[in-house]
N, C-alpha and C positions, 0 to 999 in steps of 0.2 A: 828320477829325472822327470821334470814337468816341461811341457811345450806350451808356448804362448798361443792363445786363440784370438782374443780381442780384449779391448778395454772399453768399459761403459762410461757414459757421461759423468757418473758420480765417482770416477776413478777406480771402480772395481775392475781388477785384472782377472780375466778368466784364463786358466791354464788347464791342461789335461796331461794325463800320464801316457806312457806307451801302452800298447795292448798287452795285457797279462792274461794268463789262463789259470784258473783255480777250479779243481774238480771238474774239468771239462767245460767250464763256462768262461767265455771271453769277457774280460772286465776292463773298464776304463774308469779311472777316477777323474772327476772334474772339480777343480778347485776355484773358489771365488775369494778374492782378497782385496781390501781397500784400506787406505790409511785412515786412522781415526785418532781421537784424543787419547785413547788408551793403547796406542801402537797400531794395531790392525784389527779389522773385522775379518773373520774367516769362516768359510763354509766349504765343505767337501761332500760331494755326492758320488756314490758308486753306482755305475751302470753295469748291468741292466736292471738291478734290483731297485734303483732309486732310493737307496738307503742313505740317509744323511749321517756321515760318520764324524763330521765336525760341524758345529753350528754355534758361532760365537759372534755376537754383535749385530747380526742381521735380523730384521723384523720378520714376523710371520708372512706379511705381504710380500716382502722381498724374496723370501725363500719360495713362496708360491710362484712368483714371477720367474725365478731361476728354474724351478721344476718344469714350468711350461716351456721355457727355452730348451731345456734338456730333452723333454718329450718330443718336441718338434724337430730338434736337431741331433738326436742321438746318433743317427747314421753318419753325420758329418764328423762327430767326435771319434767314432769307430774308424772311419776312413783315415783321418789324420793320425790317430794312434797307431794304426797298422803300418804307416809309412814313416813314422818317426817325426810327426809334426808337419805343418804346412811348409812348403818349400821356401817361403819368404820369412819364416819365423826363426828366431834364435832360441837355443835351449836356455831355460831359466833355471 
């Protein structure tokens, strides 16, 4: 289950998972997706390791911008993941 976070001007939709725990580590997956000529561009980053587990269609510069956004706002993703998404959001 993924929860909506925001949409960027280029139509990239940012969603995040619920809070998961693996080996005692609290994990949130953050997914980026936008429509493209080939269907969708997709990228997914796992917090707190910042490991990109999906990366298809986004440039290196775009991924760097996403990582900057994640590093500045990781606490927000953890907060919303722990409570099941923002109260105004619908489950995607």
